[in-house]
C-alpha positions in Angstrom: 49.8 10.3 -35.6 46.2 9.4 -35.5 43.6 12.0 -36.0 40.9 12.2 -33.3 37.3 13.0 -33.9 36.6 16.6 -32.7 33.3 15.5 -31.3 35.0 13.1 -29.0 36.8 16.0 -27.3 33.5 17.8 -26.4 31.4 16.7 -23.5 28.2 15.1 -24.4 24.9 16.9 -24.2 23.8 14.5 -21.4 26.9 15.5 -19.4 26.3 19.2 -19.9 22.6 18.8 -19.0 23.3 16.8 -15.8 25.8 19.4 -14.7 23.5 22.3 -15.6 20.5 20.9 -13.7 22.5 19.5 -10.7 21.6 22.4 -8.3 17.9 22.1 -9.2 18.0 18.3 -8.7 19.6 18.8 -5.3 16.9 21.2 -4.3 14.1 18.9 -5.5 15.7 16.0 -3.5 15.9 18.2 -0.4 12.2 19.2 -0.7 11.1 15.6 -1.2 13.1 14.5 1.8 11.7 17.3 4.0 8.2 16.4 2.9 8.7 12.7 3.7 10.1 13.6 7.1 7.0 15.7 7.8 4.7 12.8 6.8 6.6 10.4 9.0 5.8 12.5 12.2 3.7 11.4 15.2 0.3 10.1 14.3 1.0 10.5 10.6 -1.1 8.6 8.2 0.2 7.3 4.9 -2.2 7.2 2.0 -1.4 3.6 1.4 -1.2 1.6 4.7 1.0 -1.5 5.0 -0.8 -4.7 4.2 0.2 -8.4 4.6 -1.6 -11.4 3.1 -0.8 -14.8 4.5 -2.2 -18.1 3.1 -2.9 -20.6 5.8 -4.2 -24.2 5.5 -7.7 -23.3 6.5 -7.9 -19.9 4.7 -6.3 -16.5 4.3 -5.4 -13.9 6.8 -4.9 -10.2 5.9 -3.5 -7.6 8.2 -3.6 -3.9 7.5 -1.9 -1.2 9.7 -4.4 1.5 10.4 -3.2 3.5 13.5 -5.7 5.9 15.0 -8.7 4.7 13.0 -12.0 3.4 14.5 -14.2 0.7 13.0 -16.6 3.4 11.7 -13.8 5.0 9.7 -13.2 1.8 7.7 -15.1 0.0 4.9 -14.4 -3.5 3.7 -16.0 -4.8 0.5 -15.6 -8.0 -1.5 -16.5 -7.9 -5.2 -15.6 -10.5 -7.9 -12.9 -12.0 -5.6 -11.3 -8.7 -4.9 -11.2 -7.5 -1.2 -11.0 -3.8 -0.8 -10.2 -2.0 2.4 -10.8 1.8 2.4 -11.3 4.5 4.9 -10.5 8.0 6.0 -8.7 9.5 8.9 -9.6 12.8 10.6 -7.4 14.2 13.3 -6.6 17.5 15.0 -4.2 18.4 17.7 -4.2 21.6 19.7 -1.1 22.6 21.5 -1.4 25.8 23.6 1.6 26.4 25.8 4.4 28.9 26.5 2.6 31.8 24.9 2.0 30.1 21.5 -0.7 27.9 20.0 -0.3 25.3 17.3 -3.2 23.5 15.7 -2.5 20.7 13.3 -5.1 18.9 11.2 -4.3 15.5 9.6 -6.7 13.8 7.2 -6.5 11.5 4.3 -8.3 8.8 2.5 -6.9 5.5 1.4 -7.9 2.4 -0.5 -6.1 -0.9 -0.8 -7.3 -3.9 -2.8 -6.1 -7.5 -3.1 -7.4 -10.5 -5.1 -8.2 -13.3 -2.8 -7.3 -16.9 -3.8 -10.1 -19.1 -5.1 -12.3 -21.1 -2.7 -12.8 -18.3 -0.1 -16.2 -18.5 1.6 -17.4 -14.9 1.2 -20.1 -14.9 3.8 -17.7 -16.2 6.5 -15.1 -13.4 6.2 -14.5 -11.7 9.6 -12.7 -8.5 10.5 -11.3 -7.3 13.9 -9.6 -4.0 14.7 -7.2 -4.1 17.7 -4.5 -1.5 18.6 -4.4 0.0 15.1 -4.2 -3.4 13.2 -7.1 -4.6 11.2 -7.1 -8.4 10.8 -9.3 -10.0 8.2 -9.8 -13.7 8.1 -11.3 -15.5 5.1 -11.9 -19.2 5.5 -11.4 -21.4 2.5 -13.5 -24.4 1.4 -11.7 -27.6 2.1 -10.0 -29.1 -1.0 -12.1 -31.8 -2.4 -10.3 -35.2 -2.5 -8.8 -36.0 -5.8 -10.5 -38.8 -7.7 -9.9 -40.7 -10.9 -12.3 -40.0 -13.7 -13.2 -43.1 -15.7 -13.2 -42.9 -19.4 -16.0 -44.6 -21.2 -16.3 -45.8 -24.8 -18.2 -43.7 -27.2 -21.2 -45.4 -28.8 -21.3 -45.4 -32.6 
């Protein structure tokens, strides 16, 4: 008969800890889920808006989803090749019906930055806001044709 290590018969500390904190973990998961559901409501604004960057033959196109924002709420800067889009949303709804009144205020600031590829012509960058989507176009300088570099002989 082989003798078993007594420690192998006991549950590990990790097993005990996981079991002990399981109710707390469930409650934390529930609170986070409820919070996320509240943030995803109508006219909600996430602190980090979705952004897509597409390289095209003639330049770069960047789209940022900014529902409910106006051009005066948005700032676009270019510094050392990094394009930054930032802004702030202010909103309030007032619902007064059936004997009760609900007033909700939504606000939040955001900032997203992306490094643009080389060759972008900074003074020709354009931005348009249409139906909650900001489109930034940055033209790029045409690639210079490749050429062969001659090698000369060094003079002694």
